[in-house]
Residue, then its C-alpha position, 0 to 999 in steps of 0.5 A: x548506520x548505512x543506508x544499505x545491507x547485504x542479504x540473502x534468499x532462503x530456499x523458501x523465496x524468503x529474505x531477511x531485511x537486516x536489523x539496521x535497516x529495519x529499526x532505521x525504517x521502524x518496521x516490524x512483524x507483519x509489516x506489508x509491502x508492495x514488491x516491484x520487479x525491474x531488471x535485476x533490481x528488487x524493490x519492497x515498498x512498505x505499505x503504510x495506511x493513511x492516518x486519520x487526517x489524511x483518510x479525511x481529507x481523501x474522504x472530502x476530496x472523494x465527496x467533493x468529486x462525487x457532487x461535481x460529477x453528480x454522482x448519487x448513492x443509487x449509482x454506487x449501488x448499481x454499480x456495486x452490483x454490476x461488479x458483483x454479477x460480474 
């Protein structure tokens, strides 16, 4: 199976990802992508949510950083209120 293929841009700006590539990358309907355009290149990067283990690790890191910076829950609530006002 090749790592590349050709496709066309439709009049609606849509691009079909060839079946071989979709199967190889296990892409399915509804998957979301980040689209990066640079020079004459267009890059699609699939957005994949973290696994529960990865999410729990990120949460531990965030809690640890909050403790080290002495961030309080009331600080977070105040920041949210301020952001919502602007």
